[in-house]
N, C-alpha and C positions, 0 to 999 in steps of 0.2 A: 367309739369302740366300747363294747360292753365289758363288764368285769364279772368274774365268776359269782354265782349266787351263793351267798354265805348262809342261807337258811337250810333247814333240814330237808332232805329228799323225802318224797312221799313214803310213808310206811308201807303202803300197798303196792310199791313198785314191783313189776313183774321180774325185772332183772336190773341190778345195779352194775354199771361198768366203772371200774376204778382204773383210771390212767395213772400209772406211777412211773417216776423217773429217778434213776440212780445217777445223781449228779456227781460223778466220780472226779471230774476235773483231771488233774495229773497225779493224783495220789498214788495209784499203783505204779506209775512210771517212775516217780521219785523213789518209792520204796525199793524198786528193783534196780535202780541206777541206770535206767535206759538212756539212750542217746537223744540228741535234739529232735530228730525226725519223729521218733516214737512219742516223745513228750509232746510234740506239737499236735499229734493226732488227738491226744487227750485234751489239749487246750482248745481244740475246736468247739468243745462243749460250752464252756463259759464265754468264749469269744464270739461264737456265732449261734450255736444250736439253742442255747437257753432263750435268747431273744426271739428266735423264730417260733419256738414252742409256746412261749408266753403270749405272743401275738395271736397265735391260732386259738389257744384256750380262751383268751379274752373275747375274740370274735364269736366263739361258739358258746360262751357263758358257762364254761366247764371249770369246776374246782378239782384239783388233783393233789397227789401226795408226792413229795420229793424226799428221797433217802439220800442224805448228804454226809460224806466223811468230814470229820473236823478239819482236816487239811484243806478241803475246798472252802470251808467257811472262812478260814484265816487267809488263804491265798487269793481267793476271788470273792471278796466280801460284797462287791457291787452286784454280782450275779445272784448271790443268795438273798441279798436285800430285795432285789427285784421280785424274786419268788414270793417272799413274805408280803411285800407291798401289794402284790396281785391277789392275795387272799388264799394262797395255797399252804398246805401243811408241810412242815419240816419234820423229818424223822431221822433216826440214828442209823448210820452205816459205817461204824468204825472210825478210825482216825486216818490211817494211811492205807485204807482198803486192805487191812490185814486178813490173812487166813487165820481166823480165830482158832480153828482146830489145831493149829500148829503151836499155839501159845498155852502156857500154864494157866490154871484158873485165876491166879492173882494178877497175871499180866492181862488176861482178858478183861477182868473187872476194871483195871486201871485204864485200859483203852476206852471202855464204854463210859466210865465216869468223866474222862477228859472230853470225850465227844459230846456228852450231855451238857457239860458246861458251856462249850462253844455254841451249841445249837440253842441253848436257853438264852444266851446273850444275843444271838442273831435274831431270835424270835421275840425280842422285846420283853424277856422275862418269862416267857411261856416255855416250860420244859417239854421236850418231845415225849409222846406216849407210844410211839411206834418204833420198831426195830426191824432191820433186815440185815442178815449176815452178808458181808462181802463174799462174793463167789457162792453164796448160799451154803457156806461151809461152816458147820457147827461142831464143836467139841462135845463130848459127852456131858459136860457141865454147863455149856454155854447158856442154854435156855433157862436153867435154874438161876444162873447169875442175872440174866435179863429180868426174870420175874422178881428177884430180890431187889432189883434197883427201881422197881415201881412202874415198869412199862406196862401198858394195857394190852399190847398186841405184838406179835411177831409175824413176819411174812417171809419165811425161808423154807417151808416144808411143802412136800408134794404129795401128801397122803389123801388129798381130795382135789376137786377142781373148783367148785363154786360154793361150798358149804363151810361157813365159819364154824369153829369148834374149839374146845379147850385143849391146850397142849398137854400131852402126857409126858410126865417126867419120871425118871428112875428106871427106864428100860435097862435090862442086862442081857447080854448075849454071850453064850459060851460055845464058841465054834467047835472046840475039841469034843465037847459032849453032845453037840447038836441040839442045844436047848436055849430057848429065849424066854425070858420072863418079862412081861409088860408091866410098866409102872402104873401110876395113878394120875388122874387129871389134876392140874394145878389151876391157878387163877388166870394165867396168860391165855389170850385168845389167839388162835392161828387164822391168818388170812392166806389160804393156800396159793401157791404159784406153780409155774411149769416152764421148763425150757422152751416148750412149744410157743408160749405166749411171751417170750423174751426176744427183743430185737437182736441181741448180741450174737447168739450162735448162728443166726441167719445171715447177718451182715458183716460181722467182724470175727471171723472164725479162729484166728490165732494172733497172739501178740507179735508185732513186728513183721508179720507175713502179709502177702498179698493174695487174696482169693483162695479157693473159689468163694464167691459171694452169691447169695440168692437174689433173683430179680424181685423188686418190690411187689410185682403182681403175684408171685408165688406166695410170699408172706401174707399178702392181703387175703388170698384165697384160704389159707390156713386159719387166719384169725377170724375171718367172717364165718367160716363153718363152725368154729368153736362158739362164736357168738350166737349163731342161729340155733345150734343144738342146746346151749344153755338157756336161751330164751324159750325154747319149746319144752325142754324136759325138766328144768330146774327152777320152777316158779319161786321167786323170792331169793334167788341165788345172787352171788357176787362174782363177776368175771374180772380178774385182775390182770392187767397188761403191764409188763415191765419194759421200760425203754431207757436208753442212755442218750443224753443230748449230743454226744459226739458221734453216735450212730444214726439215730432217727432224725437228727437235725440236717442231714444232707437233703438236697432238693427233691430228688425222686422219692425219698422215703417220707418226707413231709407231705408230698402229694398223696402217698399211700395212707398216711394217718388221717388226712382230710377225708378221704373216701371211706375209711373205716368209721369215722365219727358220723358221717352222713348216713351210712347204712344202719348204724346202731340207732340213730335218732328216728329213722323211718319205721322202726319196730315199735308197736304199741306197748307202752308201759316200761320202756327202757329209760333209766336215769343215769347220770354220772355224778360221782361224789368223791370226797376225800375219805381216806380210810379211817381217820379218827372218828368222823361222824358215823360212818358205817358201823364201826365197832361199838360205839356208844349206843346206837339204836339196838344192836344185837343184844348187848348186855342189859339194857333197860327193859327189853321185851321179856327177859328171863329173870333178872335179878334186881332191876331198879336203878342201875347206874354203873359208872366206871369203878373198877376196883381201886381201893385206896392203897 
């Protein structure tokens, strides 16, 4: 069985596909106080899904990025250790999958600092450089806090589809006056995302509920058309796919992911890579290295 290539992807890649996984485990369920059945749905991720995903990535020689809450690091350490051992990136995803927009700035900072500590220990002393907000929910101050903590990139915004860019900080909006004033770019890099390219709204529509769920064939059609369009129209772009082990790890969905990977590999100039390396190359091409 092969392992993911740890070298740099070609700088001349026509399109980079970033497979990313939100390894939530049971963090949300614990925070909400859910019952055993709902908790068990989350546990399917570390218990079953992670192993299936890692086996597929190893067979395909693909390196990926895993956004992991601190609670998952402490509760399911073996699953996180397996991700690290296989050569994948660990990135920050809160502690108990909190809605950061609902927390005061000091509480947000405390959550992120605690998560960074756990991820750094799990990564053998390597601090995470990437952040993704749980639920993609950001408070007005969140990304400024993320930048101040030294992260290189965020992956929570939907203002683009395949183009990395600097995060703009300090926007203000006055609904009563009907006026918005846009802020200025900071150092943090944005890796844009979309609900369209996230497995959760397709397969797991609501907490504790059953259905309706999309057929994997429908999701595959959407993802492949996004892939083909990006390959054709956005030379040098990055297509980011968001998945959850408890969702994508089911058998029919794993088959879908296998087909997606095969179709992507069949396109000339498509490569797969971890987001930390994608961002590092983007910064180096413009400024010569990761921000300090």
